N, C-alpha and C positions, 0 to 999 in steps of 0.2 A: 271399742272390742280391744283386747289383747292382741299384742303383736304376732308374728307367726312364727317367732321363735318358741313363745310359750302357749301354743297353741295346745298342743299335744298333753300337755300336761292339765291342763284345762278339762280337754276332753276326758282323759281317766278319771278327774275326780266328779266332772258332771254324770259321767255314767255309774260312779257310785252311789249318787244321790246326795253327795254332802253337800251342806248347808254354806253357802255363800253368805257373809257375814255384812261386807263391804265392798263396794265399787267403785272406785273414783281415783281423784287426782289427792295427794295426800301430804305428807309433812314440807314434801320443798317444790318450788318448780321446774325442777329437776329430774322429777317422775312425772310419767305422762296419767298411765291407768295402773292400778295396783288392786289385786283382787284378794280378799282375807278369806279362807275357811276355818272353817270350826273341825277343823282336824290336825294332826302331825301330818307332816308329809315329810318322806323317808326320804329326802334329795339325793344322800349318797346312792341311796339303792337307783333311784329313777335315773340318776345319773349315767349310772351303770348299765342302765335296761335301754334305753332311751338314747337315740341317735341325736343328742341335742348339738344347737350350733356353740360354734366359738363363743358368742358374742355374749353367752347365758353362764351366769355364776350363782354358785349355791350362797346363799346371803342370811346372815345371822345377825339378830339383834335383840340383845337383852336390857332392855329398858330399867332406869331405877323408877320414873315417873312417867314415861312419855309410849307405854306398851313394851310388847317383845314379839318378836316376829322370827319366822324360819322360811325358807323357802329358797326359790328361783329370782334373780335378773336379770334381766336382758339390755347390756351395755350399748346396746346398738340404738333401742327404742325409751329406754326409760322406765319398761314395763316392771312390773313384780304379781307371783304370788308366792300367796304366803298361806302360813296356816302358824300351828302352836310352836314353839320352841319342844326338842325333848325334856326339856327341864319343867316344861311347865305341862303334859300331857295328860294328866289325870285324866283314865277314864273318857281318853280323845278318842278320835276313830283314827285306824293309821289307812296312808294311803302309799303303798310300797309298789 
């Protein structure tokens, strides 16, 4: 289960019916639970709209061989909610 700091974001995603593509521990033991969705998460817009905890930050990784992701990361619990980066969002659902 994703931490309480990221639950408001996950609730919005579920209400939109956006497909989850992966849930679990990712590339590092320092990561607890990361959830990936088939959409672009407008993290800047959501950060302005939601009252997120200070431990939640916007995360972006543009990989060359290991995948790309864009979304939110909780520094306290090491959880993440990720979608596709804006550079790769061709025809993807946008969550604002």
